[in-house]
C-alpha positions in Angstrom: -13.4 -13.3 19.1 -12.5 -14.8 22.6 -16.0 -16.2 23.4 -19.6 -16.5 22.8 -22.0 -18.1 25.1 -26.4 -18.3 26.2 -28.2 -18.2 28.8 -30.6 -19.7 30.1 -29.8 -23.3 28.9 -33.4 -23.4 27.3 -36.3 -21.4 27.4 -38.7 -19.2 24.8 -36.6 -16.0 24.9 -32.7 -16.9 25.1 -30.0 -13.9 25.7 -27.1 -14.7 23.6 -23.7 -12.7 24.0 -20.2 -12.5 22.4 -17.0 -10.9 22.9 -15.0 -9.4 20.1 -11.1 -8.2 20.6 -9.3 -7.0 17.6 -7.4 -4.2 16.2 -10.0 -4.0 13.6 -13.4 -2.6 13.9 -16.3 -5.4 13.9 -18.9 -3.7 11.3 -21.4 -6.5 11.7 -22.2 -8.8 14.4 -24.9 -11.5 14.4 -26.0 -15.0 16.0 -27.2 -17.6 13.5 -29.8 -19.6 15.1 -30.5 -23.0 12.7 -30.1 -20.7 10.0 -32.0 -17.5 10.9 -29.3 -14.6 11.7 -30.5 -11.8 14.4 -28.2 -8.9 14.6 -26.4 -8.6 18.2 -26.0 -4.8 19.3 -22.7 -3.7 21.0 -23.7 -3.6 25.0 -20.5 -2.5 26.7 -17.1 -1.4 25.4 -16.3 -0.5 22.0 -16.3 -1.6 18.3 -12.8 -3.0 18.6 -13.1 -4.2 22.4 -16.8 -5.3 23.4 -19.4 -7.3 24.3 -22.5 -7.8 22.1 -25.8 -9.7 22.6 -29.3 -10.2 21.1 -32.2 -12.0 22.5 -33.2 -15.2 20.3 -36.6 -16.7 20.3 -38.2 -19.9 19.1 -36.0 -22.2 21.1 -38.2 -22.9 24.1 -38.0 -26.7 23.1 -35.6 -29.0 21.0 -31.9 -28.7 20.3 -30.9 -25.5 18.4 -27.6 -25.2 16.9 -25.9 -21.6 17.1 -22.6 -20.0 15.9 -21.8 -16.1 16.4 -20.7 -14.2 12.9 -18.7 -10.9 13.0 -17.6 -9.1 10.0 -14.5 -6.6 10.3 -13.8 -3.5 8.8 -11.6 -5.2 6.1 -14.7 -7.7 5.2 -13.0 -10.7 7.2 -15.5 -12.6 8.5 -15.0 -14.4 11.9 -17.2 -16.7 13.5 -17.2 -18.4 17.1 -16.8 -21.1 17.5 -14.2 -21.4 14.3 -15.7 -25.0 13.7 -19.0 -26.8 14.8 -21.5 -25.0 16.5 -22.7 -24.4 19.7 -26.1 -25.7 21.3 -29.0 -24.2 22.9 -31.2 -27.1 24.7 -31.4 -29.4 27.5 -29.0 -31.7 28.8 -29.4 -33.9 25.6 -28.1 -31.1 23.5 -24.5 -31.2 23.0 -22.7 -28.2 24.3 -20.6 -28.3 21.0 -21.2 -30.3 18.1 -19.4 -30.7 14.5 -22.2 -29.5 12.8 -22.9 -26.0 11.7 -26.3 -24.1 11.2 -27.3 -23.9 7.0 -26.1 -20.1 7.4 -27.9 -16.9 6.6 -25.9 -15.1 4.4 
């Protein structure tokens, strides 16, 4: 998974996007925000090379840690970032932090 992002920096509804590019199909894609998972939908491309997105709510205030989680056709789980998490929040919320959301498995 080459990248993931969100926009705007913070709002009641935030769009999240991640790219998947691999020879193996992505069969499941989610964004984990503070331990709550939201399914990602393939918006552009194919399940082997595409852009996936969702709109998450409830992040209008505070700092919210998130990561993207893809499961490929072989059952392997791939996350972005591979370590730590990204932050949804104002300037006091670090773009990246070593902590991970509690998980939504």
